[in-house]
mmCIF file of the N, C-alpha and C atoms, coordinates in Angstrom:
data_MODEL
# 
_entry.id   MODEL 
# 
loop_
_atom_site.group_PDB 
_atom_site.id 
_atom_site.type_symbol 
_atom_site.label_atom_id 
_atom_site.label_alt_id 
_atom_site.label_comp_id 
_atom_site.label_asym_id 
_atom_site.label_entity_id 
_atom_site.label_seq_id 
_atom_site.pdbx_PDB_ins_code 
_atom_site.Cartn_x 
_atom_site.Cartn_y 
_atom_site.Cartn_z 
_atom_site.occupancy 
_atom_site.B_iso_or_equiv 
_atom_site.pdbx_formal_charge 
_atom_site.auth_seq_id 
_atom_site.auth_comp_id 
_atom_site.auth_asym_id 
_atom_site.auth_atom_id 
_atom_site.pdbx_PDB_model_num 
ATOM 1   N N  . MET A 1 1  ? -4.935  29.992 34.123 1.00 0.00 ? 1  MET A N  1 
ATOM 2   C CA . MET A 1 1  ? -5.574  29.531 32.812 1.00 0.00 ? 1  MET A CA 1 
ATOM 3   C C  . MET A 1 1  ? -6.553  30.281 32.035 1.00 0.00 ? 1  MET A C  1 
ATOM 4   N N  . GLN A 1 2  ? -6.057  30.791 30.345 1.00 0.00 ? 2  GLN A N  1 
ATOM 5   C CA . GLN A 1 2  ? -7.144  31.805 29.614 1.00 0.00 ? 2  GLN A CA 1 
ATOM 6   C C  . GLN A 1 2  ? -8.074  30.770 28.687 1.00 0.00 ? 2  GLN A C  1 
ATOM 7   N N  . ARG A 1 3  ? -9.175  31.045 28.174 1.00 0.00 ? 3  ARG A N  1 
ATOM 8   C CA . ARG A 1 3  ? -9.662  30.758 26.944 1.00 0.00 ? 3  ARG A CA 1 
ATOM 9   C C  . ARG A 1 3  ? -9.192  30.741 26.246 1.00 0.00 ? 3  ARG A C  1 
ATOM 10  N N  . CYS A 1 4  ? -9.010  29.562 24.924 1.00 0.00 ? 4  CYS A N  1 
ATOM 11  C CA . CYS A 1 4  ? -9.314  30.000 23.711 1.00 0.00 ? 4  CYS A CA 1 
ATOM 12  C C  . CYS A 1 4  ? -9.990  29.813 22.641 1.00 0.00 ? 4  CYS A C  1 
ATOM 13  N N  . VAL A 1 5  ? -10.165 30.122 21.652 1.00 0.00 ? 5  VAL A N  1 
ATOM 14  C CA . VAL A 1 5  ? -11.117 30.030 21.080 1.00 0.00 ? 5  VAL A CA 1 
ATOM 15  C C  . VAL A 1 5  ? -10.659 29.978 19.607 1.00 0.00 ? 5  VAL A C  1 
ATOM 16  N N  . LEU A 1 6  ? -10.840 28.661 19.127 1.00 0.00 ? 6  LEU A N  1 
ATOM 17  C CA . LEU A 1 6  ? -10.088 28.464 17.746 1.00 0.00 ? 6  LEU A CA 1 
ATOM 18  C C  . LEU A 1 6  ? -12.093 27.933 16.488 1.00 0.00 ? 6  LEU A C  1 
ATOM 19  N N  . GLY A 1 7  ? -11.846 28.655 15.641 1.00 0.00 ? 7  GLY A N  1 
ATOM 20  C CA . GLY A 1 7  ? -12.950 28.335 13.973 1.00 0.00 ? 7  GLY A CA 1 
ATOM 21  C C  . GLY A 1 7  ? -12.015 28.835 13.001 1.00 0.00 ? 7  GLY A C  1 
ATOM 22  N N  . GLY A 1 8  ? -13.184 28.193 12.400 1.00 0.00 ? 8  GLY A N  1 
ATOM 23  C CA . GLY A 1 8  ? -12.795 27.771 10.445 1.00 0.00 ? 8  GLY A CA 1 
ATOM 24  C C  . GLY A 1 8  ? -13.707 28.219 9.882  1.00 0.00 ? 8  GLY A C  1 
ATOM 25  N N  . ALA A 1 9  ? -13.282 28.327 8.593  1.00 0.00 ? 9  ALA A N  1 
ATOM 26  C CA . ALA A 1 9  ? -14.230 28.699 7.813  1.00 0.00 ? 9  ALA A CA 1 
ATOM 27  C C  . ALA A 1 9  ? -14.858 27.237 7.796  1.00 0.00 ? 9  ALA A C  1 
ATOM 28  N N  . GLY A 1 10 ? -16.445 27.806 7.545  1.00 0.00 ? 10 GLY A N  1 
ATOM 29  C CA . GLY A 1 10 ? -17.514 25.935 7.477  1.00 0.00 ? 10 GLY A CA 1 
ATOM 30  C C  . GLY A 1 10 ? -16.943 24.985 8.906  1.00 0.00 ? 10 GLY A C  1 
ATOM 31  N N  . SER A 1 11 ? -16.299 25.868 9.869  1.00 0.00 ? 11 SER A N  1 
ATOM 32  C CA . SER A 1 11 ? -16.967 24.916 10.642 1.00 0.00 ? 11 SER A CA 1 
ATOM 33  C C  . SER A 1 11 ? -17.407 25.617 12.235 1.00 0.00 ? 11 SER A C  1 
ATOM 34  N N  . ALA A 1 12 ? -17.676 24.923 13.381 1.00 0.00 ? 12 ALA A N  1 
ATOM 35  C CA . ALA A 1 12 ? -18.543 25.211 14.025 1.00 0.00 ? 12 ALA A CA 1 
ATOM 36  C C  . ALA A 1 12 ? -17.145 25.696 14.980 1.00 0.00 ? 12 ALA A C  1 
ATOM 37  N N  . LEU A 1 13 ? -17.542 26.821 15.907 1.00 0.00 ? 13 LEU A N  1 
ATOM 38  C CA . LEU A 1 13 ? -16.786 27.480 16.487 1.00 0.00 ? 13 LEU A CA 1 
ATOM 39  C C  . LEU A 1 13 ? -16.037 26.794 18.049 1.00 0.00 ? 13 LEU A C  1 
ATOM 40  N N  . ARG A 1 14 ? -14.786 26.295 18.186 1.00 0.00 ? 14 ARG A N  1 
ATOM 41  C CA . ARG A 1 14 ? -14.771 25.684 19.224 1.00 0.00 ? 14 ARG A CA 1 
ATOM 42  C C  . ARG A 1 14 ? -14.074 26.489 20.307 1.00 0.00 ? 14 ARG A C  1 
ATOM 43  N N  . THR A 1 15 ? -14.352 25.928 21.628 1.00 0.00 ? 15 THR A N  1 
ATOM 44  C CA . THR A 1 15 ? -13.756 26.341 22.986 1.00 0.00 ? 15 THR A CA 1 
ATOM 45  C C  . THR A 1 15 ? -12.952 26.020 23.461 1.00 0.00 ? 15 THR A C  1 
ATOM 46  N N  . PHE A 1 16 ? -11.511 25.865 23.838 1.00 0.00 ? 16 PHE A N  1 
ATOM 47  C CA . PHE A 1 16 ? -10.890 24.993 24.710 1.00 0.00 ? 16 PHE A CA 1 
ATOM 48  C C  . PHE A 1 16 ? -9.953  25.882 25.981 1.00 0.00 ? 16 PHE A C  1 
ATOM 49  N N  . ARG A 1 17 ? -9.749  25.288 26.979 1.00 0.00 ? 17 ARG A N  1 
ATOM 50  C CA . ARG A 1 17 ? -8.827  26.392 27.605 1.00 0.00 ? 17 ARG A CA 1 
ATOM 51  C C  . ARG A 1 17 ? -7.521  25.616 27.613 1.00 0.00 ? 17 ARG A C  1 
ATOM 52  N N  . CYS A 1 18 ? -6.690  26.397 27.835 1.00 0.00 ? 18 CYS A N  1 
ATOM 53  C CA . CYS A 1 18 ? -4.950  26.793 27.437 1.00 0.00 ? 18 CYS A CA 1 
ATOM 54  C C  . CYS A 1 18 ? -4.017  27.265 28.149 1.00 0.00 ? 18 CYS A C  1 
ATOM 55  N N  . SER A 1 19 ? -3.397  27.836 28.286 1.00 0.00 ? 19 SER A N  1 
ATOM 56  C CA . SER A 1 19 ? -1.884  28.298 29.187 1.00 0.00 ? 19 SER A CA 1 
ATOM 57  C C  . SER A 1 19 ? -2.025  29.157 27.901 1.00 0.00 ? 19 SER A C  1 
ATOM 58  N N  . ALA A 1 20 ? -1.751  30.585 29.068 1.00 0.00 ? 20 ALA A N  1 
ATOM 59  C CA . ALA A 1 20 ? -0.959  31.332 28.253 1.00 0.00 ? 20 ALA A CA 1 
ATOM 60  C C  . ALA A 1 20 ? 0.196   31.483 27.182 1.00 0.00 ? 20 ALA A C  1 
ATOM 61  N N  . SER A 1 21 ? 1.140   31.021 27.226 1.00 0.00 ? 21 SER A N  1 
ATOM 62  C CA . SER A 1 21 ? 2.387   30.338 26.818 1.00 0.00 ? 21 SER A CA 1 
ATOM 63  C C  . SER A 1 21 ? 1.946   29.882 25.598 1.00 0.00 ? 21 SER A C  1 
ATOM 64  N N  . VAL A 1 22 ? 0.805   28.860 25.767 1.00 0.00 ? 22 VAL A N  1 
ATOM 65  C CA . VAL A 1 22 ? 0.383   27.544 24.184 1.00 0.00 ? 22 VAL A CA 1 
ATOM 66  C C  . VAL A 1 22 ? -0.484  28.742 23.813 1.00 0.00 ? 22 VAL A C  1 
ATOM 67  N N  . SER A 1 23 ? -1.622  29.567 24.606 1.00 0.00 ? 23 SER A N  1 
ATOM 68  C CA . SER A 1 23 ? -2.323  30.333 23.478 1.00 0.00 ? 23 SER A CA 1 
ATOM 69  C C  . SER A 1 23 ? -0.774  31.383 22.185 1.00 0.00 ? 23 SER A C  1 
ATOM 70  N N  . ALA A 1 24 ? -0.031  31.880 23.522 1.00 0.00 ? 24 ALA A N  1 
ATOM 71  C CA . ALA A 1 24 ? 0.662   32.678 22.485 1.00 0.00 ? 24 ALA A CA 1 
ATOM 72  C C  . ALA A 1 24 ? 1.168   31.923 21.323 1.00 0.00 ? 24 ALA A C  1 
ATOM 73  N N  . ARG A 1 25 ? 1.938   30.498 21.261 1.00 0.00 ? 25 ARG A N  1 
ATOM 74  C CA . ARG A 1 25 ? 2.592   30.109 20.313 1.00 0.00 ? 25 ARG A CA 1 
ATOM 75  C C  . ARG A 1 25 ? 1.644   29.658 19.763 1.00 0.00 ? 25 ARG A C  1 
ATOM 76  N N  . MET A 1 26 ? -0.108  29.131 19.618 1.00 0.00 ? 26 MET A N  1 
ATOM 77  C CA . MET A 1 26 ? -0.615  28.920 18.528 1.00 0.00 ? 26 MET A CA 1 
ATOM 78  C C  . MET A 1 26 ? -0.604  30.455 17.971 1.00 0.00 ? 26 MET A C  1 
ATOM 79  N N  . PHE A 1 27 ? -0.812  31.581 18.313 1.00 0.00 ? 27 PHE A N  1 
ATOM 80  C CA . PHE A 1 27 ? -1.551  32.547 17.586 1.00 0.00 ? 27 PHE A CA 1 
ATOM 81  C C  . PHE A 1 27 ? -0.309  33.168 17.360 1.00 0.00 ? 27 PHE A C  1 
ATOM 82  N N  . ARG A 1 28 ? 0.548   33.111 17.509 1.00 0.00 ? 28 ARG A N  1 
ATOM 83  C CA . ARG A 1 28 ? 1.867   34.581 17.079 1.00 0.00 ? 28 ARG A CA 1 
ATOM 84  C C  . ARG A 1 28 ? 2.012   34.441 15.050 1.00 0.00 ? 28 ARG A C  1 
ATOM 85  N N  . TYR A 1 29 ? 1.611   33.269 14.724 1.00 0.00 ? 29 TYR A N  1 
ATOM 86  C CA . TYR A 1 29 ? 1.667   33.163 13.444 1.00 0.00 ? 29 TYR A CA 1 
ATOM 87  C C  . TYR A 1 29 ? 0.259   34.261 12.263 1.00 0.00 ? 29 TYR A C  1 
ATOM 88  N N  . ASP A 1 30 ? 0.413   35.280 11.967 1.00 0.00 ? 30 ASP A N  1 
ATOM 89  C CA . ASP A 1 30 ? -0.653  35.838 11.580 1.00 0.00 ? 30 ASP A CA 1 
ATOM 90  C C  . ASP A 1 30 ? -0.528  36.019 10.306 1.00 0.00 ? 30 ASP A C  1 
ATOM 91  N N  . ALA A 1 31 ? 0.361   35.163 9.361  1.00 0.00 ? 31 ALA A N  1 
ATOM 92  C CA . ALA A 1 31 ? 0.509   35.246 8.040  1.00 0.00 ? 31 ALA A CA 1 
ATOM 93  C C  . ALA A 1 31 ? 0.107   33.752 6.941  1.00 0.00 ? 31 ALA A C  1 
ATOM 94  N N  . PHE A 1 32 ? -0.722  33.457 6.312  1.00 0.00 ? 32 PHE A N  1 
ATOM 95  C CA . PHE A 1 32 ? -0.791  32.432 5.869  1.00 0.00 ? 32 PHE A CA 1 
ATOM 96  C C  . PHE A 1 32 ? 0.621   32.119 5.421  1.00 0.00 ? 32 PHE A C  1 
ATOM 97  N N  . ALA A 1 33 ? 1.686   32.494 4.760  1.00 0.00 ? 33 ALA A N  1 
ATOM 98  C CA . ALA A 1 33 ? 2.858   31.526 4.379  1.00 0.00 ? 33 ALA A CA 1 
ATOM 99  C C  . ALA A 1 33 ? 4.027   31.237 5.570  1.00 0.00 ? 33 ALA A C  1 
ATOM 100 N N  . ASP A 1 34 ? 4.109   31.634 6.318  1.00 0.00 ? 34 ASP A N  1 
ATOM 101 C CA . ASP A 1 34 ? 4.121   31.376 8.320  1.00 0.00 ? 34 ASP A CA 1 
ATOM 102 C C  . ASP A 1 34 ? 3.740   30.254 8.586  1.00 0.00 ? 34 ASP A C  1 
ATOM 103 N N  . ARG A 1 35 ? 2.543   29.898 8.141  1.00 0.00 ? 35 ARG A N  1 
ATOM 104 C CA . ARG A 1 35 ? 1.610   28.881 8.639  1.00 0.00 ? 35 ARG A CA 1 
ATOM 105 C C  . ARG A 1 35 ? 1.870   27.856 7.642  1.00 0.00 ? 35 ARG A C  1 
ATOM 106 N N  . HIS A 1 36 ? 1.744   28.098 6.540  1.00 0.00 ? 36 HIS A N  1 
ATOM 107 C CA . HIS A 1 36 ? 1.831   26.823 5.224  1.00 0.00 ? 36 HIS A CA 1 
ATOM 108 C C  . HIS A 1 36 ? 2.678   26.555 4.405  1.00 0.00 ? 36 HIS A C  1 
ATOM 109 N N  . ILE A 1 37 ? 4.100   27.370 4.363  1.00 0.00 ? 37 ILE A N  1 
ATOM 110 C CA . ILE A 1 37 ? 5.335   27.359 3.310  1.00 0.00 ? 37 ILE A CA 1 
ATOM 111 C C  . ILE A 1 37 ? 6.234   26.594 4.358  1.00 0.00 ? 37 ILE A C  1 
ATOM 112 N N  . GLY A 1 38 ? 6.473   26.107 5.430  1.00 0.00 ? 38 GLY A N  1 
ATOM 113 C CA . GLY A 1 38 ? 7.541   24.980 6.263  1.00 0.00 ? 38 GLY A CA 1 
ATOM 114 C C  . GLY A 1 38 ? 8.682   26.625 6.584  1.00 0.00 ? 38 GLY A C  1 
ATOM 115 N N  . PRO A 1 39 ? 9.736   25.759 6.930  1.00 0.00 ? 39 PRO A N  1 
ATOM 116 C CA . PRO A 1 39 ? 11.251  26.068 7.373  1.00 0.00 ? 39 PRO A CA 1 
ATOM 117 C C  . PRO A 1 39 ? 11.908  26.793 6.579  1.00 0.00 ? 39 PRO A C  1 
ATOM 118 N N  . SER A 1 40 ? 12.679  27.428 6.315  1.00 0.00 ? 40 SER A N  1 
ATOM 119 C CA . SER A 1 40 ? 13.363  28.603 5.363  1.00 0.00 ? 40 SER A CA 1 
ATOM 120 C C  . SER A 1 40 ? 14.419  27.238 5.288  1.00 0.00 ? 40 SER A C  1 
ATOM 121 N N  . ARG A 1 41 ? 15.439  27.547 4.725  1.00 0.00 ? 41 ARG A N  1 
ATOM 122 C CA . ARG A 1 41 ? 16.989  26.865 4.511  1.00 0.00 ? 41 ARG A CA 1 
ATOM 123 C C  . ARG A 1 41 ? 17.631  27.054 5.429  1.00 0.00 ? 41 ARG A C  1 
ATOM 124 N N  . LEU A 1 42 ? 17.607  28.314 5.860  1.00 0.00 ? 42 LEU A N  1 
ATOM 125 C CA . LEU A 1 42 ? 18.774  28.596 7.560  1.00 0.00 ? 42 LEU A CA 1 
ATOM 126 C C  . LEU A 1 42 ? 18.137  27.431 8.531  1.00 0.00 ? 42 LEU A C  1 
ATOM 127 N N  . GLU A 1 43 ? 16.647  27.428 8.830  1.00 0.00 ? 43 GLU A N  1 
ATOM 128 C CA . GLU A 1 43 ? 15.927  26.964 9.784  1.00 0.00 ? 43 GLU A CA 1 
ATOM 129 C C  . GLU A 1 43 ? 15.613  25.061 9.627  1.00 0.00 ? 43 GLU A C  1 
ATOM 130 N N  . LYS A 1 44 ? 15.970  24.681 8.120  1.00 0.00 ? 44 LYS A N  1 
ATOM 131 C CA . LYS A 1 44 ? 16.062  23.326 7.623  1.00 0.00 ? 44 LYS A CA 1 
ATOM 132 C C  . LYS A 1 44 ? 17.579  22.837 8.328  1.00 0.00 ? 44 LYS A C  1 
ATOM 133 N N  . GLN A 1 45 ? 18.444  23.573 8.145  1.00 0.00 ? 45 GLN A N  1 
ATOM 134 C CA . GLN A 1 45 ? 19.671  23.798 7.915  1.00 0.00 ? 45 GLN A CA 1 
ATOM 135 C C  . GLN A 1 45 ? 20.502  23.448 9.902  1.00 0.00 ? 45 GLN A C  1 
ATOM 136 N N  . GLN A 1 46 ? 19.791  24.408 10.630 1.00 0.00 ? 46 GLN A N  1 
ATOM 137 C CA . GLN A 1 46 ? 19.632  24.522 12.273 1.00 0.00 ? 46 GLN A CA 1 
ATOM 138 C C  . GLN A 1 46 ? 19.242  23.175 12.203 1.00 0.00 ? 46 GLN A C  1 
ATOM 139 N N  . MET A 1 47 ? 18.420  22.763 12.269 1.00 0.00 ? 47 MET A N  1 
ATOM 140 C CA . MET A 1 47 ? 17.554  21.697 12.748 1.00 0.00 ? 47 MET A CA 1 
ATOM 141 C C  . MET A 1 47 ? 18.767  20.130 12.408 1.00 0.00 ? 47 MET A C  1 
ATOM 142 N N  . LEU A 1 48 ? 18.907  20.153 11.267 1.00 0.00 ? 48 LEU A N  1 
ATOM 143 C CA . LEU A 1 48 ? 20.019  19.329 10.415 1.00 0.00 ? 48 LEU A CA 1 
ATOM 144 C C  . LEU A 1 48 ? 21.695  19.149 11.876 1.00 0.00 ? 48 LEU A C  1 
ATOM 145 N N  . ASP A 1 49 ? 21.768  20.475 11.608 1.00 0.00 ? 49 ASP A N  1 
ATOM 146 C CA . ASP A 1 49 ? 23.339  20.593 12.502 1.00 0.00 ? 49 ASP A CA 1 
ATOM 147 C C  . ASP A 1 49 ? 22.406  20.067 14.209 1.00 0.00 ? 49 ASP A C  1 
ATOM 148 N N  . PHE A 1 50 ? 21.354  20.384 14.412 1.00 0.00 ? 50 PHE A N  1 
ATOM 149 C CA . PHE A 1 50 ? 20.989  20.488 15.960 1.00 0.00 ? 50 PHE A CA 1 
ATOM 150 C C  . PHE A 1 50 ? 21.132  18.246 16.219 1.00 0.00 ? 50 PHE A C  1 
ATOM 151 N N  . VAL A 1 51 ? 20.674  17.635 15.396 1.00 0.00 ? 51 VAL A N  1 
ATOM 152 C CA . VAL A 1 51 ? 20.756  16.155 15.638 1.00 0.00 ? 51 VAL A CA 1 
ATOM 153 C C  . VAL A 1 51 ? 21.827  16.027 14.375 1.00 0.00 ? 51 VAL A C  1 
ATOM 154 N N  . GLY A 1 52 ? 22.706  16.646 13.803 1.00 0.00 ? 52 GLY A N  1 
ATOM 155 C CA . GLY A 1 52 ? 24.177  16.234 13.552 1.00 0.00 ? 52 GLY A CA 1 
ATOM 156 C C  . GLY A 1 52 ? 24.688  15.590 12.248 1.00 0.00 ? 52 GLY A C  1 
ATOM 157 N N  . PHE A 1 53 ? 23.308  15.707 11.150 1.00 0.00 ? 53 PHE A N  1 
ATOM 158 C CA . PHE A 1 53 ? 23.176  15.265 10.192 1.00 0.00 ? 53 PHE A CA 1 
ATOM 159 C C  . PHE A 1 53 ? 23.778  16.418 9.365  1.00 0.00 ? 53 PHE A C  1 
ATOM 160 N N  . ALA A 1 54 ? 24.397  16.567 8.127  1.00 0.00 ? 54 ALA A N  1 
ATOM 161 C CA . ALA A 1 54 ? 24.950  18.087 7.010  1.00 0.00 ? 54 ALA A CA 1 
ATOM 162 C C  . ALA A 1 54 ? 24.219  17.960 6.191  1.00 0.00 ? 54 ALA A C  1 
ATOM 163 N N  . THR A 1 55 ? 22.953  17.381 5.668  1.00 0.00 ? 55 THR A N  1 
ATOM 164 C CA . THR A 1 55 ? 21.865  16.801 4.861  1.00 0.00 ? 55 THR A CA 1 
ATOM 165 C C  . THR A 1 55 ? 20.799  16.418 5.704  1.00 0.00 ? 55 THR A C  1 
ATOM 166 N N  . LEU A 1 56 ? 19.773  16.086 4.589  1.00 0.00 ? 56 LEU A N  1 
ATOM 167 C CA . LEU A 1 56 ? 18.032  15.881 5.100  1.00 0.00 ? 56 LEU A CA 1 
ATOM 168 C C  . LEU A 1 56 ? 18.351  14.389 4.450  1.00 0.00 ? 56 LEU A C  1 
ATOM 169 N N  . ASP A 1 57 ? 19.389  14.352 3.027  1.00 0.00 ? 57 ASP A N  1 
ATOM 170 C CA . ASP A 1 57 ? 19.537  13.124 2.193  1.00 0.00 ? 57 ASP A CA 1 
ATOM 171 C C  . ASP A 1 57 ? 20.678  12.098 3.800  1.00 0.00 ? 57 ASP A C  1 
ATOM 172 N N  . LYS A 1 58 ? 21.704  13.001 3.978  1.00 0.00 ? 58 LYS A N  1 
ATOM 173 C CA . LYS A 1 58 ? 22.439  11.874 5.097  1.00 0.00 ? 58 LYS A CA 1 
ATOM 174 C C  . LYS A 1 58 ? 21.499  11.729 6.128  1.00 0.00 ? 58 LYS A C  1 
ATOM 175 N N  . LEU A 1 59 ? 20.463  12.550 6.632  1.00 0.00 ? 59 LEU A N  1 
ATOM 176 C CA . LEU A 1 59 ? 19.744  12.319 7.863  1.00 0.00 ? 59 LEU A CA 1 
ATOM 177 C C  . LEU A 1 59 ? 19.173  10.818 7.311  1.00 0.00 ? 59 LEU A C  1 
ATOM 178 N N  . THR A 1 60 ? 18.282  10.890 6.562  1.00 0.00 ? 60 THR A N  1 
ATOM 179 C CA . THR A 1 60 ? 17.473  9.935  5.886  1.00 0.00 ? 60 THR A CA 1 
ATOM 180 C C  . THR A 1 60 ? 18.117  8.619  5.370  1.00 0.00 ? 60 THR A C  1 
ATOM 181 N N  . ASN A 1 61 ? 19.186  8.916  4.933  1.00 0.00 ? 61 ASN A N  1 
ATOM 182 C CA . ASN A 1 61 ? 19.900  7.670  4.642  1.00 0.00 ? 61 ASN A CA 1 
ATOM 183 C C  . ASN A 1 61 ? 20.326  6.710  6.429  1.00 0.00 ? 61 ASN A C  1 
ATOM 184 N N  . SER A 1 62 ? 20.502  7.403  7.418  1.00 0.00 ? 62 SER A N  1 
ATOM 185 C CA . SER A 1 62 ? 20.996  6.781  8.649  1.00 0.00 ? 62 SER A CA 1 
ATOM 186 C C  . SER A 1 62 ? 19.751  6.574  9.240  1.00 0.00 ? 62 SER A C  1 
ATOM 187 N N  . ASN A 1 63 ? 19.151  6.202  8.919  1.00 0.00 ? 63 ASN A N  1 
ATOM 188 C CA . ASN A 1 63 ? 17.129  6.299  9.904  1.00 0.00 ? 63 ASN A CA 1 
ATOM 189 C C  . ASN A 1 63 ? 16.317  5.110  9.081  1.00 0.00 ? 63 ASN A C  1 
ATOM 190 N N  . VAL A 1 64 ? 16.787  5.428  7.639  1.00 0.00 ? 64 VAL A N  1 
ATOM 191 C CA . VAL A 1 64 ? 15.285  4.462  6.822  1.00 0.00 ? 64 VAL A CA 1 
ATOM 192 C C  . VAL A 1 64 ? 16.179  3.496  6.498  1.00 0.00 ? 64 VAL A C  1 
ATOM 193 N N  . PRO A 1 65 ? 15.151  2.077  6.716  1.00 0.00 ? 65 PRO A N  1 
ATOM 194 C CA . PRO A 1 65 ? 16.254  0.748  6.732  1.00 0.00 ? 65 PRO A CA 1 
ATOM 195 C C  . PRO A 1 65 ? 15.796  1.160  4.967  1.00 0.00 ? 65 PRO A C  1 
ATOM 196 N N  . ASN A 1 66 ? 16.744  0.158  4.721  1.00 0.00 ? 66 ASN A N  1 
ATOM 197 C CA . ASN A 1 66 ? 17.313  -0.206 2.810  1.00 0.00 ? 66 ASN A CA 1 
ATOM 198 C C  . ASN A 1 66 ? 16.243  -1.262 2.451  1.00 0.00 ? 66 ASN A C  1 
ATOM 199 N N  . GLN A 1 67 ? 15.307  -1.845 3.015  1.00 0.00 ? 67 GLN A N  1 
ATOM 200 C CA . GLN A 1 67 ? 14.057  -2.218 2.699  1.00 0.00 ? 67 GLN A CA 1 
ATOM 201 C C  . GLN A 1 67 ? 12.987  -1.923 1.838  1.00 0.00 ? 67 GLN A C  1 
ATOM 202 N N  . ILE A 1 68 ? 12.750  -0.887 2.210  1.00 0.00 ? 68 ILE A N  1 
ATOM 203 C CA . ILE A 1 68 ? 11.479  0.385  2.313  1.00 0.00 ? 68 ILE A CA 1 
ATOM 204 C C  . ILE A 1 68 ? 12.086  1.840  1.481  1.00 0.00 ? 68 ILE A C  1 
ATOM 205 N N  . LYS A 1 69 ? 13.403  2.344  1.462  1.00 0.00 ? 69 LYS A N  1 
ATOM 206 C CA . LYS A 1 69 ? 13.543  3.246  0.555  1.00 0.00 ? 69 LYS A CA 1 
ATOM 207 C C  . LYS A 1 69 ? 13.528  3.155  -0.823 1.00 0.00 ? 69 LYS A C  1 
ATOM 208 N N  . LEU A 1 70 ? 12.960  3.603  -1.458 1.00 0.00 ? 70 LEU A N  1 
ATOM 209 C CA . LEU A 1 70 ? 12.825  3.731  -3.368 1.00 0.00 ? 70 LEU A CA 1 
ATOM 210 C C  . LEU A 1 70 ? 14.082  3.906  -4.007 1.00 0.00 ? 70 LEU A C  1 
ATOM 211 N N  . GLU A 1 71 ? 14.207  3.196  -4.974 1.00 0.00 ? 71 GLU A N  1 
ATOM 212 C CA . GLU A 1 71 ? 16.001  2.978  -5.364 1.00 0.00 ? 71 GLU A CA 1 
ATOM 213 C C  . GLU A 1 71 ? 15.504  4.349  -6.512 1.00 0.00 ? 71 GLU A C  1 
ATOM 214 N N  . LYS A 1 72 ? 15.092  4.914  -6.794 1.00 0.00 ? 72 LYS A N  1 
ATOM 215 C CA . LYS A 1 72 ? 14.195  5.751  -8.221 1.00 0.00 ? 72 LYS A CA 1 
ATOM 216 C C  . LYS A 1 72 ? 14.008  7.046  -7.708 1.00 0.00 ? 72 LYS A C  1 
ATOM 217 N N  . GLU A 1 73 ? 13.958  8.383  -8.634 1.00 0.00 ? 73 GLU A N  1 
ATOM 218 C CA . GLU A 1 73 ? 14.045  9.147  -8.321 1.00 0.00 ? 73 GLU A CA 1 
ATOM 219 C C  . GLU A 1 73 ? 12.023  9.561  -8.624 1.00 0.00 ? 73 GLU A C  1 
ATOM 220 N N  . LEU A 1 74 ? 11.304  10.432 -7.745 1.00 0.00 ? 74 LEU A N  1 
ATOM 221 C CA . LEU A 1 74 ? 10.277  10.769 -7.542 1.00 0.00 ? 74 LEU A CA 1 
ATOM 222 C C  . LEU A 1 74 ? 10.047  11.314 -9.099 1.00 0.00 ? 74 LEU A C  1 
# 
C-alpha cells in the first residue's frame, strides 16, 4: 500500500491509503478536458457496442419505463 494525497482549492488536505493501481488510475489524467468533458464519440460507441445497443436512444428506450419517459424534447 502507498499513501495517496488529495487536496483542492479551498479544501483541507486529505490523505488516505490506497493500492498503487488505484493511485495510478486516479492520477493518470492531468488535463482538465480529460477529466470533465466526458467520453468521445468513439468511446460512447464502444460502450454501446459492449452492452449491445446501436444508439443511446435505443439503450434508453429499452431500459426506461414508459411511465416516466418525457414525451417532448428538452
